[in-house]
N, C-alpha and C positions, 0 to 999 in steps of 0.2 A: 875472519872468524866464521865458523859454520853457523847454520841456522839453529838457534836454541830450541831445545825440546822440553826442558823443565826449568823450574825457577832456579835450580842449582847451577844452570848454565849462565845465569845472568849475574852481574856484578853491581855493587852499590856505587862503583866509580863509573861515571858516564862514559869516559873516554875508552874504557875497556870493552864496553858492549859494542856489538856490531849491528848494522854495518858501519864501518868508518867512512869518512868522506872520500878516501882514496880507493875504497873497495869497488871493484867492478861487479856489481850485483846482477847486471844483465836482466834476465827475466825473472829473477828471484825476489825482487822487491816486495811482491805481493805475499810471498811465502814468509818473509820476515814480519810483515804486518800481521798475518794470520797467526804466526807462532807466538808473538807477544800477546795478542788478544786471547789466544787459547790458554796460555800460561796464567794470565790475569784472571780469567774466568774460573780456572781450576781452584784457585785459592778460596773461592766463595761457594764452591759446590761440595756436595756430600761425597766423600771419598769411599773407596771400597772398605768393607769390614776388615778389622785387624784382629787376628787371633792372639789372645793373651799369651805371653811368653816371659821368661825370666828377663830378657831384654826386649821390650816392645819395639817392633820395627815400624817407625812412623815415616811415610814417604815424604819426599821433598815437596811435592805438590799436594794441595788440599789442606783444609783447616779442621773440618768436622768429620769424625769417624766413630763408628760403632766398634766397641771392643767386645769380642765374644770369648767364651771359655772361662775357666776358673783357675788357670795357672797363675801362681803368685808372680807379680811384676816387681822386679827389684830396681830396674832402671829403664830409661827410654833411649833408643839409639840416637846418637848425636846427629844434628843437622847443621844449623848455624845459629850464632847468637841472635836472639830476637825472634826466632821461629816460634809461633804460637799455634797450639792445637786445642780443639775442644773435643773431649772424649766422653762418649756416652757408653756406660757399662751395661750390657744386657744380662750379665750374670753376677753372682757373688764372687768377688775376687779380692785378694789382699794386695795393697800397695805398700811396699816396705819402705819406711822412712830411712833415709841415709844421706850422706853428703852428696851423692849423685842424683838422688830423687828426694827433694825437700818437700815434705808434706806439712799441712797445717798443724799447729800445736806441737810440731816436732814429734809426731807419733805415727805409727803405721795405721793404715785405715782399711777396714773391711767394707767394701761397697755393698750397696743394695741394688737390686735390679732397677734400671732406669736412672741411676745416679749420673749426674753430669759434672765434669770437672774441667778446668782450664789450666793448661800448662804452658810454660815458656822456657825455651832453651837459653838460660841466662849466661852460660859459659861453656867452655869445651867439656862435653860429657856431664854437664850439670843441667838438670831440669828442675824447675820449681813450680809447685801448684799455686797458681795465682788466686783461684777461687774454687770453692767446692760447696755450693749453697746447701745441698741436702745434708752433708756431714756437719757443716757449721750449725745448721738448724738443730740437728740431733744433739750436738754438743751443748748448744745453748739451752735446750729444753731440759737436758739432763742436769745441768747446773741449776736451772730454775727449780726443778723438782727437788733437788738436794737442799736448796735454800728454803723451800717451802716446808720440807720435812723437818729441818732444824727449827723453823719458826713454830711449827705445830708440836714440837717436843717429841718427834718420832725417834725411834732408835736407829742410829746410823751405824754402818759397819766398821768405820775406822776408829771409833771411840776416842776421837781427838779433842772433842769439846764437851760441854755439858748442855743439857736441855734448858731452854729458857721459857718453855710454854707449859701447858697442862697436859697430862697424860689421860686420854679417854679410852675406856674399854666399853664396847657395846656388844650386845647379843642380837642386834638387829632391831630391837624394839626399845630397850632401855639402855641408857648410857650412864656410866659412872665415871666421873672425872676426879682426878687426884692432883693436888698441888705438887708438881714435880720440878719446880724452878731450881736450877743449880744442882740437880741430881745427875751424877755421872751415868753415862750409858755406854753401849758397845761392850767390849771385853771386860770393862771394869765394873759393870753394874753388879750389885751384890745385895747383901742384907739391908743396906741403907739406900739402895738405888731403885731404879724403875721396876726391876723384877719383883720387889716386895709389893709394889702397888698392883701389879698384874696378878700376883698370887692372891692378894687380898680380895681383889675384884672377883676372881673366879671362886674363891671360897665362900663368898656371900650368895652365890647363885642358888645353891641347894637350900640354904636357909630361907631364901625368898619364896621357895615353892610351898613351904608350910608342911611338907611331908618328906619322907625318905623314899626316893625313887627306887624301883626294882630293875635291875639290869635284865634285858631281854636276850636270852640265848647266851651262848658262849661258855656254859658250864660243862662239866664232864658228860660226855655222850650226847651233848645238845648241838643242834644245828643253829643256823642263823635265821630261822623262820620268823615271820612277823606274827605276833600274837595279839588278838583283839578280845577284850572282855567287856561285855555290856549287858544291860538288862534287856530281856527279850521284848520284841515289838508287840507281842500278844500277851504280855504280862505273865509269861510262863516261868520266869525266873532268870537267873544270871546265865548267859550263854557264852561259850568260848568258841573262837574261830582261829585256825592256824593257817596262815598264808592263804586266806580266803575260803578255807574249807570248814564248814560248821562241825563242831565237835559235840554239840548238844548242850543240855542244861546241867549246871553244876548242882550236886545234891548237898543240901544244908539240913540242919536240924529241923528247921521249920517246914521243909517241903519233902523230907525223906518219907514220912509216914504216908502222905497222900500219893506219892509216886509208887510206893510199894502196894498200896491199896488198889491203885488203878492198873496195876501190872497184870497182864493176862496170865492165866494159870500155866500156859505152855509158852510163855514169852522166853526169849533168849536170856539165860541167866537164872531162869526159874528151876525149882527142884520138883521132882515127882517120884511117886512110888510105883514101880512097874514090875511086871512079870517078864522074865527073859524068855523069848520065844525064837531066838536066833538059831537054835540047834547046837550051839557051842557054849562053853562056860565063859562068862564075862567076869574079869577081875577089875579092881580099882584102876581107873584110867583108860580102860578099853572103851571103844566107841561103837555105836550102832545107829542106824537110821530109825526113825519112829516106827517104821513098819515091822521092826523086829521086836517090839515090846508093846505091852498093853497095860492100860491103867489097872491098878490092883489095890487090894487091901492086904492085911496079913494073911487072911484065910481065903479070899476070893479074888478072882480075876475077871475083868470085863473083856469084851472083844473090840474095844475102842483103842485105836492107835493114835499117839500124839503126832503132831507135825514136827518137821525139822530133824536135826541130829542131836544125839544125846551121849553123855559120857557116864559110864558106870562109876558110882561113888562107893561101892561096897564089893560084895562077892556073890555071884549068882550062877550056879550051874543051870543048864537049860531046864526051864519049868519052874525055877525058883524066883523069888522076888527080892528086890533090894532098891536102894535109892539111886536115882539118876539126876543129872543136871543137863539142861539143854545148852548146847554150845553154838549152834548155828541154825 
């Protein structure tokens, strides 16, 4: 028998392995010893990385391998009954459960990076996953969470049982609990179910405020700016800010008179009677700078010009007088 090079060259029957007693090994006895030692060592060494494929090619020698790539694995290439491999998945890959690749819980598994699983070649072209710690843990925790959700009376997606606990609705500060024992949930919840309790809890929130809130923005022609209303820090009245920009003090009945009284005679928005000195006729809506008009009465005109820009509120050929309003 030639010198073996892999574990596949060896047999579980002693008499089949070489060298036999009648073999003339000559100077090859050391090669036989080295070959067996090497094959033995390979079984406990890290093998070369394996690229994921529909049929994962596992070599005869080696036990531990990294599996790279994301190609779905449907089966593992046959070796011999009893062959065991430990696979570490470096990427997210699907292991398809079937008669030739038997997975835990009889279901296909999507790995997570660094998941480790142990497989054994239990029969011709059949591999079975002996252990998959990470997946088993995730499966167990999911079952535990589901059981906890049932105990706490949470709404489950399958709608197969009824709640046995209390339903609690919280706004982060206050919690309202409702006796929901025996109330159906899932697709069957309805007028007599958990939805009623949630609707009731939400309906009580506005009443608890003690006032009717006003929606901010969202109306016709409105944006979503943040609006702040508060009393001025200098006791000047109620101020408004939009998205951080001060809009000034709101005028009310009790402060309107004082605001008007303190308003400068030529302040923006103020009205004045002026003579048109622009050289052209000004009609209602026409504008001019203050340098084109002078303060006037019905019969006399001064040489004093107002500041800013003004809009004609009447009709005045050049040299005539009428009412103007300051616009800027």
